ZATI-362759 format. One record per residue: x, y, z of N, C-alpha, C in turn. Coordinates in nm, 3 decimals. Atoms other than C-alpha are relative to their C-alpha. Layout:
BEGIN
> n.x	n.y	n.z	ca.x	ca.y	ca.z	c.x	c.y	c.z
> X	Y	Z	X	Y	Z	X	Y	Z
...
//
This chain:
BEGIN
> n.x	n.y	n.z	ca.x	ca.y	ca.z	c.x	c.y	c.z
> -0.079	0.084	-0.090	9.415	10.260	11.836	-0.032	0.032	0.145
> 0.015	-0.020	-0.144	9.378	10.210	12.208	0.134	-0.033	0.065
> -0.135	0.011	-0.053	9.705	10.263	12.395	-0.003	0.004	0.153
> -0.022	-0.008	-0.144	9.806	10.189	12.754	0.133	0.071	0.022
> -0.120	-0.076	-0.034	10.052	10.453	12.872	0.045	-0.039	0.140
> -0.059	0.031	-0.130	10.279	10.337	13.154	0.089	0.117	0.038
> -0.066	-0.127	-0.033	10.396	10.653	13.329	0.101	-0.014	0.113
> -0.101	0.000	-0.107	10.717	10.695	13.528	-0.038	0.102	0.107
> 0.055	-0.098	-0.094	10.563	11.006	13.689	-0.136	0.044	-0.052
> 0.135	-0.039	0.041	10.207	11.133	13.685	0.001	0.117	-0.099
> 0.002	-0.113	0.094	10.281	11.472	13.518	0.049	-0.039	-0.141
> -0.052	0.035	0.132	10.493	11.323	13.237	-0.095	-0.096	-0.072
> 0.097	0.091	0.060	10.240	11.045	13.180	-0.122	0.072	-0.052
> 0.117	-0.078	0.042	9.953	11.291	13.162	0.030	0.080	-0.125
> -0.035	-0.078	0.120	10.137	11.507	12.909	-0.001	-0.091	-0.124
> -0.005	0.093	0.113	10.201	11.205	12.686	-0.141	-0.048	-0.035
> 0.136	0.048	0.024	9.848	11.078	12.729	-0.084	0.105	-0.073
> 0.079	-0.106	0.063	9.691	11.412	12.639	0.045	0.027	-0.143
> -0.049	-0.024	0.136	9.915	11.453	12.334	-0.049	-0.110	-0.095
> 0.051	0.110	0.084	9.809	11.110	12.204	-0.151	0.012	-0.020
> 0.144	-0.020	0.015	9.444	11.185	12.274	-0.029	0.111	-0.100
> 0.017	-0.110	0.095	9.483	11.508	12.078	0.012	-0.050	-0.144
> -0.017	0.058	0.133	9.587	11.292	11.782	-0.110	-0.102	-0.033
> 0.114	0.087	0.027	9.266	11.089	11.812	0.013	-0.141	0.052
> -0.017	0.134	-0.056	9.399	10.785	12.001	-0.071	-0.013	0.134
> 0.060	0.030	-0.129	9.214	10.625	12.289	0.111	-0.046	0.094
> -0.111	0.033	-0.090	9.450	10.610	12.588	-0.048	-0.019	0.143
> 0.013	0.016	-0.145	9.452	10.480	12.945	0.140	0.016	0.059
> -0.131	-0.020	-0.062	9.729	10.538	13.197	0.009	-0.077	0.130
> -0.029	0.069	-0.125	9.885	10.337	13.477	0.141	0.038	0.041
> -0.132	-0.036	-0.047	10.185	10.417	13.694	0.099	-0.115	-0.012
> -0.105	0.101	0.010	10.514	10.235	13.650	0.010	-0.081	0.129
> -0.011	0.067	-0.130	10.504	10.152	14.023	-0.131	-0.069	0.040
> 0.125	0.069	-0.029	10.151	10.010	14.004	0.009	-0.143	-0.057
> -0.002	0.134	0.058	10.065	9.691	13.811	-0.032	0.008	-0.149
> 0.027	-0.014	0.143	10.101	9.762	13.437	-0.040	-0.131	-0.068
> 0.032	0.128	0.063	10.095	9.392	13.343	-0.143	-0.042	0.031
> 0.136	0.035	-0.038	9.775	9.333	13.539	-0.103	0.089	-0.069
> 0.091	-0.093	0.068	9.611	9.643	13.392	-0.014	-0.037	-0.146
> 0.003	0.036	0.143	9.706	9.541	13.037	-0.082	-0.125	-0.023
> 0.072	0.126	0.014	9.560	9.196	13.093	-0.149	0.016	0.030
> 0.138	-0.006	-0.047	9.241	9.295	13.273	-0.083	0.110	-0.066
> 0.076	-0.114	0.052	9.144	9.631	13.122	0.002	0.008	-0.152
> -0.011	-0.001	0.145	9.228	9.547	12.758	-0.131	-0.038	-0.068
> -0.123	0.011	0.080	9.224	9.478	12.478	0.060	0.136	-0.037
> -0.073	-0.117	0.047	9.490	9.734	12.386	0.068	-0.034	-0.132
> -0.072	0.018	0.126	9.667	9.786	12.056	0.150	0.016	0.018
> -0.142	-0.016	-0.030	10.001	9.880	12.215	0.014	0.047	0.144
> -0.036	-0.053	-0.132	10.167	9.951	12.549	0.121	0.090	-0.020
> -0.107	-0.097	0.015	10.387	10.260	12.567	0.051	0.041	0.138
> -0.061	-0.035	-0.128	10.623	10.300	12.863	0.083	0.126	-0.019
> -0.081	-0.122	0.008	10.760	10.648	12.917	0.083	0.011	0.127
> -0.090	-0.008	-0.116	11.061	10.699	13.144	0.118	0.088	-0.036
> -0.118	-0.083	0.024	11.364	10.921	13.188	0.115	-0.082	-0.054
> -0.109	0.087	0.045	11.596	10.627	13.130	-0.038	-0.146	0.013
> 0.025	0.145	-0.006	11.628	10.250	13.119	0.046	-0.050	0.137
> -0.032	0.037	-0.137	11.619	10.177	13.491	-0.038	-0.145	0.028
> 0.042	0.136	-0.038	11.584	9.841	13.669	-0.153	-0.012	0.009
> 0.147	0.004	-0.010	11.219	9.930	13.735	-0.063	-0.011	-0.139
> 0.052	0.004	0.137	11.160	9.987	13.363	0.022	-0.139	-0.059
> -0.029	0.134	0.051	11.329	9.658	13.273	-0.092	-0.104	0.063
> 0.091	0.091	-0.067	11.120	9.477	13.533	-0.141	0.010	-0.056
> 0.133	-0.021	0.059	10.804	9.631	13.388	-0.010	-0.067	-0.136
> -0.001	0.062	0.132	10.900	9.518	13.038	-0.009	-0.152	0.010
> 0.003	0.146	-0.016	10.964	9.164	13.156	-0.139	-0.048	0.044
> 0.133	0.037	-0.047	10.630	9.153	13.340	-0.103	0.005	-0.112
> 0.093	-0.012	0.113	10.443	9.273	13.031	0.025	-0.109	-0.103
> -0.033	0.103	0.098	10.631	9.033	12.804	-0.053	-0.136	0.042
> 0.048	0.129	-0.049	10.532	8.741	13.026	-0.150	-0.019	-0.021
> 0.144	0.010	0.022	10.165	8.822	12.965	-0.034	-0.050	-0.141
> 0.023	0.045	0.138	10.206	8.732	12.595	-0.126	0.065	-0.058
> 0.118	-0.075	0.045	9.959	9.005	12.497	-0.015	0.001	-0.151
> 0.006	-0.002	0.146	10.047	8.985	12.129	-0.015	0.139	-0.058
> 0.006	-0.139	0.046	10.070	9.364	12.100	0.137	0.064	0.018
> -0.131	-0.065	-0.013	10.366	9.602	12.059	0.024	0.056	0.140
> -0.045	-0.061	-0.124	10.558	9.700	12.373	0.110	0.098	-0.036
> -0.097	-0.103	0.036	10.743	10.029	12.325	0.048	0.074	0.124
> -0.060	-0.079	-0.107	10.979	10.215	12.553	0.042	0.134	-0.057
> -0.036	-0.136	0.039	11.002	10.592	12.512	0.085	0.058	0.112
> -0.093	-0.040	-0.105	11.312	10.694	12.709	0.062	0.136	-0.030
> -0.063	-0.130	0.015	11.457	11.036	12.771	0.146	-0.012	-0.037
> -0.141	0.023	0.031	11.807	10.893	12.746	0.027	-0.150	0.009
> -0.035	0.142	-0.002	11.958	10.553	12.670	0.127	-0.021	-0.081
> -0.121	0.037	0.073	12.302	10.427	12.575	-0.033	-0.119	-0.090
> 0.024	0.119	0.083	12.330	10.158	12.305	-0.014	-0.127	0.084
> 0.010	0.117	-0.086	12.386	9.905	12.582	-0.135	-0.006	0.070
> 0.129	-0.004	-0.067	12.071	10.018	12.763	-0.114	-0.030	-0.098
> 0.100	0.034	0.102	11.870	10.001	12.440	-0.006	-0.151	-0.018
> -0.005	0.146	0.015	11.986	9.642	12.401	-0.065	-0.069	0.119
> 0.062	0.058	-0.119	11.883	9.567	12.759	-0.152	0.009	-0.010
> 0.144	-0.018	0.014	11.537	9.709	12.689	-0.060	-0.098	-0.100
> 0.049	0.094	0.101	11.497	9.498	12.378	0.004	-0.143	0.052
> -0.010	0.134	-0.058	11.618	9.187	12.558	-0.107	-0.025	0.106
> 0.102	0.015	-0.105	11.367	9.254	12.837	-0.140	-0.015	-0.056
> 0.132	0.020	0.061	11.078	9.244	12.589	-0.052	0.114	-0.084
> 0.046	-0.111	0.082	11.051	9.584	12.420	0.011	-0.034	-0.148
> -0.006	0.019	0.145	10.967	9.570	12.050	0.073	0.116	-0.067
> -0.076	-0.114	0.051	11.126	9.912	12.004	0.034	0.090	0.119
> -0.042	-0.097	-0.101	11.320	10.159	12.218	0.019	0.132	-0.072
> 0.000	-0.129	0.066	11.262	10.521	12.119	0.053	0.106	0.095
> -0.054	-0.108	-0.082	11.429	10.839	12.240	-0.090	0.122	-0.005
> 0.080	-0.122	-0.011	11.226	11.135	12.365	0.093	0.121	0.001
> 0.135	-0.020	0.054	11.133	11.392	12.265	-0.012	-0.051	-0.143
> 0.028	0.051	0.133	10.974	11.242	11.956	-0.132	0.060	-0.047
> 0.126	-0.056	0.050	10.709	11.406	11.736	-0.112	-0.104	0.008
> 0.114	0.091	-0.013	10.364	11.257	11.793	-0.023	-0.081	-0.126
> 0.026	0.069	0.126	10.325	11.173	11.425	0.095	-0.118	-0.018
> -0.098	0.108	0.014	10.646	10.967	11.424	-0.028	-0.114	0.098
> 0.029	0.100	-0.103	10.553	10.790	11.747	-0.120	-0.086	-0.041
> 0.120	0.073	0.038	10.208	10.695	11.619	0.027	-0.090	-0.121
> -0.034	0.081	0.117	10.345	10.576	11.284	0.075	-0.126	0.041
> -0.076	0.116	-0.047	10.588	10.346	11.466	-0.091	-0.101	0.071
> 0.091	0.091	-0.069	10.314	10.204	11.689	-0.089	-0.072	-0.100
> 0.086	0.063	0.100	10.088	10.140	11.390	0.078	-0.103	-0.082
> -0.080	0.093	0.080	10.371	9.978	11.193	0.029	-0.128	0.076
> -0.026	0.119	-0.081	10.459	9.743	11.479	-0.126	-0.085	0.015
> 0.126	0.074	-0.013	10.095	9.650	11.533	-0.034	-0.072	-0.130
> 0.033	0.057	0.131	10.045	9.592	11.161	0.084	-0.125	-0.028
> -0.088	0.113	0.027	10.346	9.362	11.134	-0.030	-0.118	0.091
> 0.036	0.109	-0.091	10.245	9.164	11.442	-0.125	-0.073	-0.046
> 0.123	0.061	0.050	9.911	9.101	11.274	0.017	-0.056	-0.141
> -0.029	0.066	0.127	10.081	8.982	10.956	-0.010	0.084	-0.124
> 0.010	-0.088	0.118	10.062	9.287	10.728	0.134	0.072	-0.021
> -0.133	-0.051	0.028	10.374	9.412	10.555	0.002	0.148	-0.039
> 0.002	-0.140	0.041	10.261	9.756	10.439	-0.121	0.071	0.057
> 0.111	-0.080	-0.052	10.024	10.038	10.528	-0.123	-0.010	-0.088
> 0.113	0.017	0.090	9.800	9.941	10.236	-0.049	-0.144	0.010
> 0.057	0.132	-0.021	9.572	9.648	10.317	-0.123	-0.012	-0.089
> 0.110	0.016	0.094	9.337	9.520	10.048	-0.081	-0.125	0.030
> 0.093	0.111	-0.007	9.032	9.297	10.071	-0.094	0.016	-0.120
> 0.077	-0.016	0.122	8.863	9.231	9.739	0.050	0.120	-0.078
> -0.041	-0.121	0.073	8.863	9.560	9.548	-0.002	0.124	0.089
> -0.002	-0.110	-0.097	8.871	9.772	9.866	0.137	0.005	0.066
> -0.131	-0.019	-0.062	9.195	9.916	10.007	-0.010	0.097	0.116
> -0.012	-0.088	-0.116	9.254	10.062	10.352	0.142	0.053	0.003
> -0.130	-0.068	0.002	9.540	10.313	10.360	0.025	0.059	0.138
> -0.028	-0.051	-0.134	9.677	10.355	10.711	0.080	0.129	-0.003
> -0.081	-0.121	0.008	9.917	10.626	10.598	-0.088	0.124	-0.011
> 0.091	-0.114	0.018	9.629	10.854	10.494	-0.125	-0.012	0.085
> 0.123	0.027	-0.074	9.365	10.700	10.722	-0.120	0.016	-0.091
> 0.103	-0.011	0.102	9.148	10.653	10.417	-0.029	-0.137	-0.059
> 0.038	0.122	0.070	8.970	10.387	10.213	-0.033	0.033	-0.144
> 0.031	-0.020	0.141	8.926	10.342	9.840	-0.055	-0.129	-0.059
> 0.054	0.114	0.074	8.740	10.115	9.600	0.050	0.011	-0.143
> -0.062	-0.004	0.133	8.933	10.034	9.281	0.067	0.134	-0.026
> -0.075	-0.125	0.014	9.141	10.347	9.344	-0.082	0.125	0.021
> 0.086	-0.117	-0.022	8.841	10.575	9.402	-0.019	0.020	0.150
> 0.013	-0.027	-0.143	8.841	10.742	9.744	-0.145	-0.014	0.046
> 0.130	0.018	-0.061	8.551	10.651	9.971	-0.015	0.101	0.113
> 0.021	-0.101	-0.104	8.407	10.926	10.190	-0.056	-0.068	0.125
> 0.042	0.059	-0.127	8.390	10.795	10.546	0.044	0.090	0.114
> -0.035	-0.079	-0.117	8.403	10.949	10.890	0.119	-0.064	0.072
> -0.113	0.053	-0.076	8.693	10.904	11.132	-0.041	-0.124	0.079
> 0.045	0.115	-0.078	8.489	10.667	11.348	-0.026	-0.120	-0.090
> 0.021	0.110	0.095	8.387	10.461	11.046	0.133	-0.059	-0.045
> -0.132	0.050	0.036	8.751	10.439	10.946	0.057	-0.088	0.112
> -0.052	0.077	-0.113	8.846	10.319	11.295	-0.062	-0.140	0.005
> 0.068	0.130	0.000	8.586	10.041	11.275	0.055	-0.088	-0.112
> -0.051	0.078	0.113	8.707	9.932	10.931	0.146	-0.042	0.021
> -0.139	0.034	-0.024	9.072	9.942	11.039	0.011	-0.123	0.089
> -0.003	0.117	-0.088	8.999	9.694	11.317	-0.029	-0.128	-0.079
> 0.035	0.117	0.079	8.839	9.456	11.066	0.111	-0.036	-0.098
> -0.104	0.026	0.099	9.110	9.493	10.801	0.124	-0.060	0.064
> -0.121	0.050	-0.066	9.396	9.438	11.044	-0.018	-0.144	0.047
> 0.026	0.135	-0.054	9.228	9.122	11.177	-0.078	-0.085	-0.101
> 0.070	0.070	0.108	9.109	8.988	10.842	-0.003	-0.151	0.027
> 0.016	0.143	-0.021	8.971	8.637	10.874	-0.027	-0.040	0.143
> 0.024	0.029	-0.142	8.917	8.665	11.250	-0.123	0.078	0.049
> 0.117	-0.066	-0.057	8.601	8.744	11.441	0.044	0.109	0.097
> -0.021	-0.110	-0.095	8.614	9.084	11.615	-0.132	0.018	0.074
> 0.125	-0.007	-0.076	8.360	9.085	11.896	-0.043	0.145	0.020
> 0.052	-0.134	-0.025	8.138	9.380	11.971	0.067	0.062	0.122
> -0.067	-0.051	-0.120	8.302	9.410	12.313	0.138	0.054	-0.035
> -0.132	-0.048	0.041	8.645	9.443	12.149	-0.011	0.130	-0.077
> 0.022	-0.124	0.076	8.516	9.705	11.906	-0.022	0.117	0.095
> 0.038	-0.110	-0.088	8.361	9.917	12.180	0.112	0.036	0.096
> -0.112	-0.028	-0.089	8.662	9.881	12.410	0.105	0.084	-0.071
> -0.102	-0.075	0.073	8.898	10.006	12.141	-0.048	0.138	-0.044
> 0.055	-0.129	0.044	8.664	10.286	12.032	-0.020	0.097	0.116
> 0.038	-0.087	-0.111	8.567	10.417	12.375	0.077	-0.027	0.129
> -0.080	0.029	-0.117	8.806	10.256	12.626	-0.086	-0.026	0.122
> 0.073	0.022	-0.125	8.694	10.258	12.988	-0.109	0.105	0.022
> 0.104	-0.102	-0.013	8.472	10.560	12.930	-0.136	-0.061	-0.030
> 0.135	0.047	0.026	8.098	10.519	12.923	-0.032	0.029	-0.145
> 0.028	-0.015	0.142	8.026	10.461	12.555	-0.141	-0.046	-0.034
> 0.132	0.044	0.041	7.716	10.377	12.353	-0.010	-0.152	0.004
> 0.015	0.145	-0.001	7.570	10.028	12.339	0.036	-0.057	-0.137
> -0.047	0.067	0.121	7.647	9.771	12.071	-0.083	0.033	-0.123
> 0.081	-0.035	0.116	7.362	9.891	11.851	0.063	0.113	-0.081
> -0.070	-0.107	0.072	7.571	10.197	11.766	0.101	-0.058	-0.097
> -0.095	0.067	0.089	7.836	9.967	11.621	-0.072	-0.057	-0.121
> 0.078	0.055	0.112	7.569	9.796	11.409	-0.034	0.110	-0.100
> 0.031	-0.112	0.088	7.475	10.138	11.272	0.122	0.040	-0.082
> -0.123	-0.030	0.073	7.839	10.213	11.181	0.021	-0.099	-0.113
> -0.022	0.103	0.100	7.869	9.882	10.998	-0.100	0.014	-0.113
> 0.105	-0.014	0.101	7.539	9.934	10.818	0.030	0.117	-0.094
> -0.029	-0.117	0.082	7.640	10.281	10.697	0.118	-0.025	-0.093
> -0.117	0.027	0.084	7.979	10.166	10.572	-0.034	-0.101	-0.108
> 0.043	0.097	0.101	7.822	9.869	10.394	-0.071	0.070	-0.116
> 0.073	-0.073	0.105	7.591	10.106	10.207	0.096	0.082	-0.086
> -0.096	-0.081	0.075	7.878	10.335	10.110	0.086	-0.087	-0.091
> -0.081	0.091	0.079	8.089	10.043	9.993	-0.079	-0.055	-0.119
> 0.082	0.054	0.108	7.803	9.894	9.791	-0.022	0.104	-0.109
> 0.022	-0.107	0.097	7.734	10.231	9.625	0.126	0.032	-0.080
> -0.128	-0.030	0.068	8.104	10.263	9.535	0.049	-0.116	-0.085
> -0.038	0.111	0.085	8.115	9.925	9.360	0.086	-0.105	0.067
> -0.081	0.098	-0.073	8.278	9.716	9.633	-0.075	-0.132	0.013
> 0.057	0.131	-0.029	8.222	9.344	9.668	-0.017	-0.014	0.151
> 0.026	0.016	-0.143	8.070	9.251	10.004	0.107	-0.088	0.064
> -0.104	0.078	-0.068	8.337	9.132	10.248	-0.019	-0.005	0.152
> 0.024	-0.003	-0.144	8.192	9.197	10.595	-0.103	-0.105	0.036
> 0.093	0.104	-0.046	8.036	8.892	10.760	-0.045	0.031	0.143
> 0.061	-0.028	-0.129	7.808	8.910	11.062	-0.016	-0.127	0.082
> 0.032	0.105	-0.097	7.802	8.683	11.365	-0.105	0.061	0.092
> 0.110	-0.066	-0.070	7.463	8.774	11.508	0.021	0.000	0.151
> -0.016	-0.016	-0.143	7.495	8.910	11.858	0.143	-0.006	0.050
> -0.139	0.018	-0.042	7.872	8.852	11.861	0.092	0.107	-0.055
> -0.092	-0.095	0.059	8.055	9.073	11.615	0.007	-0.014	-0.150
> -0.015	-0.003	0.145	8.193	9.097	11.263	0.136	-0.055	-0.041
> -0.124	0.053	0.056	8.461	8.947	11.039	0.016	0.050	-0.143
> -0.031	-0.034	0.138	8.630	9.074	10.722	0.057	-0.123	-0.068
> -0.040	0.122	0.070	8.673	8.796	10.467	0.017	0.029	-0.148
> -0.027	-0.022	0.142	8.821	8.792	10.117	-0.117	-0.052	-0.084
> 0.113	0.046	0.082	8.530	8.780	9.868	0.049	-0.079	-0.121
> -0.039	0.074	0.121	8.535	8.541	9.568	0.029	0.097	-0.115
> -0.035	-0.085	0.114	8.689	8.682	9.250	-0.122	0.033	-0.085
> 0.121	-0.026	0.079	8.354	8.644	9.071	-0.087	0.108	0.063
> 0.079	-0.103	-0.068	8.186	8.860	9.336	0.060	0.138	-0.024
> -0.067	-0.128	0.026	8.446	9.133	9.282	-0.031	0.047	-0.140
> 0.029	-0.039	0.138	8.396	9.130	8.905	-0.146	0.040	-0.018
> 0.142	-0.035	0.009	8.018	9.135	8.946	-0.026	0.138	0.059
> 0.017	-0.132	-0.063	8.040	9.437	9.179	0.053	0.110	-0.092
> -0.056	-0.098	0.095	8.263	9.620	8.928	-0.093	0.021	-0.119
> 0.090	-0.010	0.115	8.023	9.542	8.646	-0.125	0.080	0.035
> 0.118	-0.075	-0.043	7.723	9.670	8.843	0.032	0.148	0.011
> -0.037	-0.141	-0.015	7.909	9.991	8.924	0.016	0.066	-0.137
> -0.020	-0.055	0.135	8.009	10.042	8.559	-0.132	0.023	-0.072
> 0.131	-0.013	0.064	7.647	9.992	8.450	-0.092	0.094	0.076
> 0.083	-0.089	-0.080	7.519	10.224	8.721	-0.110	-0.072	0.075
> 0.101	0.079	-0.071	7.322	9.942	8.882	0.048	-0.026	0.142
> -0.045	0.013	-0.138	7.383	9.995	9.251	-0.081	-0.109	0.069
> 0.066	0.109	-0.070	7.300	9.705	9.482	-0.018	0.036	0.147
> 0.013	-0.010	-0.145	7.175	9.682	9.834	0.104	-0.092	0.062
> -0.101	0.086	-0.061	7.448	9.548	10.065	-0.063	-0.125	0.061
> 0.049	0.125	-0.058	7.396	9.184	10.156	0.056	-0.017	0.139
> -0.047	0.023	-0.136	7.428	9.070	10.515	0.055	-0.142	0.009
> -0.062	0.132	-0.009	7.671	8.781	10.501	0.014	-0.038	0.146
> -0.013	0.047	-0.137	7.671	8.570	10.814	0.115	-0.097	0.011
> -0.112	0.090	-0.025	7.958	8.379	10.967	-0.055	-0.142	0.021
> 0.047	0.137	-0.019	7.912	8.001	10.936	0.006	-0.042	0.146
> 0.010	0.043	-0.140	7.818	7.827	11.260	0.130	-0.059	0.051
> -0.124	0.062	-0.043	8.145	7.631	11.267	0.104	0.105	0.039
> -0.095	-0.107	-0.028	8.359	7.948	11.250	-0.041	0.074	0.126
> 0.054	-0.069	-0.116	8.135	8.116	11.506	0.034	-0.077	0.127
> -0.025	0.082	-0.118	8.174	7.824	11.748	0.149	-0.001	0.034
> -0.145	0.002	-0.025	8.554	7.816	11.704	0.048	0.131	0.059
> -0.041	-0.132	-0.049	8.574	8.189	11.778	-0.052	0.026	0.141
> 0.060	-0.022	-0.133	8.370	8.155	12.097	0.102	-0.022	0.111
//
């Protein structure tokens, strides 16, 4: 996930940012008194915006309203040091998707952000299946017909982006932004290598091909036909491993996603 931390003070924002980075999240930070809405719009895409503050002040409410007006389609969370029930209601009315009380364990905070993001993208549980492949957000793992697939953390991050946005083109720019943020990252060929490696692992594990390629643009996860799933299972049972096919996105879908 790539998170925008909106900090009420620089020291408190830095502490929160570093703790999230320690958990493997990509984070950027902007001050509450700067332009959080503009940053979220221009420096994104982000997977969530997290506002940290001592309380639910007028400045915090104004920030929430400004972010809500951007219609970013991502979770807006307020992590407040203190808040009465009335103030929590004010925060929710101003646009927050959740109001949390600090201090909160990092694990709980991240689980809440992931759950909100997942639901906004139309998924009801932490287990998302495409064909005979399942992505488990709770364990940050993948499996094929119940058999765990050995993948790296970066490979998991790439697959999570595809699974969450099933049926939609994810551009290479979006991939790289979420993986590396504003830092100087590798070029798009590195992403192609990640996809190629995961395709090989999936094919060897008996998965039906579900990753489509839009040449030069990005990738899309698409539900494979039932016959393709059964054929992949049969090949795996017979020990006949296949080379992963490179499905391409039809020109019409490609044009609509442009």
